[in-house]
N, C-alpha and C positions, 0 to 999 in steps of 0.2 A: 883503847880499852872500853868495854861496855860494862856498866855496873848492873849486871843481870846474872842470876844464878843459872846453872845447868843442872837440871834435876833429872835428866834422862841419860844415864850412863850405864852401860852394860859391862859385863865381866866375862872371862873365859868360863865361868861356871855354866853359862847358857849353851855352850857348844858351838857358838858361831861368832865369838869375839876374840880378840887377841890383845896381848900385853899384860903386864902385871898391874894389879889393882892400884898399887901406889903410883904407877906411872900416870894413871888418870887424875889422881889428886894433884901430882906435881904439874901436870898440864894445866889444870884449872887454876892453880896458884900462880903459875908462870904467866897466864893470861891476864891475871889480875881480876878474875871473877870473884865476887864477894863470898860465894860459897858454891858448893856442888853437892850432888846427891847421887848415889847409885840406885838404879831401879832396874835390876836384872830380872829375868823372866822367872816367876814363881813356877814350881813344877806343875805340869799339866795333870789333870785327874782323869781325862776322858781317853787319852792315848799316852803311849810312851814313845818319845822321839828325842834322843840326845842332841839332836841338831837344832832343836827348836827351844828347849827350855832346860834348866838344871834338873838334875835327878833329885828325887825326895831326900835322899841321904846327903845331898850337898847343901840343902837349905840351911841347916845349922852352921855349916862351915862357912858359907856366905855371910851369914850374920855375924859370926865370930870375927871374920876378916874385916868387916866394916867397922866393928867395935875396936879392933886393934888399930885401924887407921885413924879412927877418931881419937884414940889415946896418943898415937904418934904425932898427930897434928892438932894438938889440943888448942892451939891459937887460931885455928881455921875451921869453919863449920863444914863438916863432912856428914851429910844427911843419910840416914838409913831409909831407903825407899824400896818399893818392889812394884813390878809390873805383873798384874794378874789378869788372866784371860777370863772373860765372861762366858761360861758354859752353863746354861740354865739347869741342866740335869745334875750338876755337881756343886750347887751353891752351899750345901751344908758342909762339905769338905773344905771348901774355900774359906768359909767363915770360921771354921774351927782352926784352920791353919793360920789365918791372919791374926786370930786372937792370941796365938802363942808368943808373939813378938811385939815389941814396942816400936813400931815403925813411925817415922816422921811423916810419911805420906804413902798412900797406895794409889798407883795408877791403875785405871781400868782399861782394858783394851778388848777389841773385837777382832779376832783374826779368822774366825770360822763362821760360816753360814752352814749350819747342819754339819756334815763331815768335810765340807770343802774349805780348805785353807786358802782364803781369798788373796792373800798377799805372798803365796809361795809360788816361785817361778814354775815349779814343776806341774803346777795345776792351773796356770793362767789360760790354758786352752779352754777351760770351762766358760770363760767369758764369752767365747764365740758360740757357745751352745745354749746361752740363756738370754732372756730379755733383760737388757741392761737396766731398764727402768725398774723392773721387779727386783733385780739385784740390789740397787740403791735403796729401794723401799724396805727390803728385808734386812739389809745391813743397818740402816739407821733406826729400824724398829728394835733391833738387838742393842744398839747403843743406848736407846731410851730405857729398855728393860734393865740394862746394867746399872744405869744411873739410879733407877728406883729402888735397887736393892739396898742402898745405904752402905754398901761395902767399900765404895771407892771415893777418893777425894778429888781425883782428876781423871777425866777421860782423855786418853792420849791419841795422837795421830787421828784426829776426829773423822776425817774423810779419806782414810787410807784405801778405801775401796777404789779410788781413782788412780792408784799406784801405777798401773800399766797404761794409763792414758784413756781409759774407757769412760766416757761422759754420757750422762743421761740425755735423752732426746726430748724430754718434756720439762716444763717449769717445775723445779723442785722446792721453790721457796715456801709453799705451804708446809711441806714436810720439814724443811730446815727450821721454820718458825716453831713447829711442834717440838722438834729436838730441843731448841733453845728454851722454850718454856718448861719443858720437862727437866732439863739440867738446872734451870734457875730454881724451880720448885724443889728439886732434890738436893739443892745446895752442893752442887758438883761443879768444879772448875773445868776448864779445858786447857790444853797445852799447845803452844805454838811450836811445832816440830820441824827442825830444819832438814831431816833426812829425805823428804820428798823432792828437794832440789837435786839430789843426786840419783833419783829414780827416773824411770821413763817419763813419768808425767811432768818432771822438771818444775815442780811447784810446791811451796810450803804447804804443810798440813796445818790448819784448814785453809781454804781459799778465802780471798778477801770477801767474796759474797757471803760466805757462811759467817766469817768473823764479824762483819757488820751486823748480821742478824743476832749474833751472840751478844754483841755490845748492846744492842737495843733492848735486849732482855735482861741485861745486867749480869751476864755470866762472867766470872773472873777468869783471868789468864795467868799462866805461868809459862816457863820456857824450857826447852830441851833440845839437845843436839841429836839424841838417839845414837850416841857414840858407841862404836863397836871396836874402836882402837883409839889409843891416846891422841893421835893427831886430829881426831875429829871432835874433841871436846871444844865446846863453845863455837862450832863451826857455823858461819853464816848468821851470827847473832845480829849483825848489823841489818840484815835483811828481815829477820824476825822483828826487830824493833821498828823498822820502817813500816812493816805491815800492821803492827799493833797500833802505831800512831795514825796510820791511814784509816783504820777502822774506827777511830775515835777514842781509843783507850788512853787514859792518863795515869793509870796505876795497874799493878799486878799484885799477885799474892806470893809469898814465901810460905814455907811450912816448917813446923817443929812440933813434935809430939802430936801429929795429926791436927794441929791447930793452924788456921790461916792467919798469915801476918800481912796485912796490906802495906804496899810500899809504892812510892811514886815511880813512874817511868821516867827515864832521862827524857828531856824535852826534844832531843834531836840526836841524830847519829853523828858523832864526831869523826 
């Protein structure tokens, strides 16, 4: 058992996850996780695609269902989170929507460079038509822009641009240092996300190189499985902990009411 929370859990509302929401809670409890949080995809404002995010009409239903589970499991912390895409042309709608609900935390994500869905398999051919170094530069500049908005508590799957195994051919450390400095100044944490281990890249988000830079700049961390079915809750958390310790971290942050709660990391993987 690892004494770490899983804050990145999806639901069928997003159109690409399976299982009843209570099954996710029971899975987290069964693993002995100290708490868990739902962070399903907020409705998109720039496109309508029921396979990517919940419909606008489903958002209040999602909120109500999490509240029901919080009441049903009153002895166990079930956090209300959300994963929101950063789209620069729709920040007003995003801010207005987030203000309607009392979230415990808001995850920020970058899935689009312009109209290109970078992590969608149907569009991965685009990588072969672009300069990979420019793609990385564009992606991380969007991450920094997202952090500066003040709308997000955590940036999730920080280097998801590597999902299909595409790597830059130049040294990106100056850019990564700029990202880390921006996150630190913006008071935004990052997430260690296990889902990359099951993607073509076969690596946790973010890489050890990036995580060491984040640690050097004092950027806090938290943890997420990015579960899309109950069996994925808490997956590979031993690997997440090993990575955090390898990068020099000794603590992480939990969340409640959008307030960060510092907590010590387990000293080792049991």
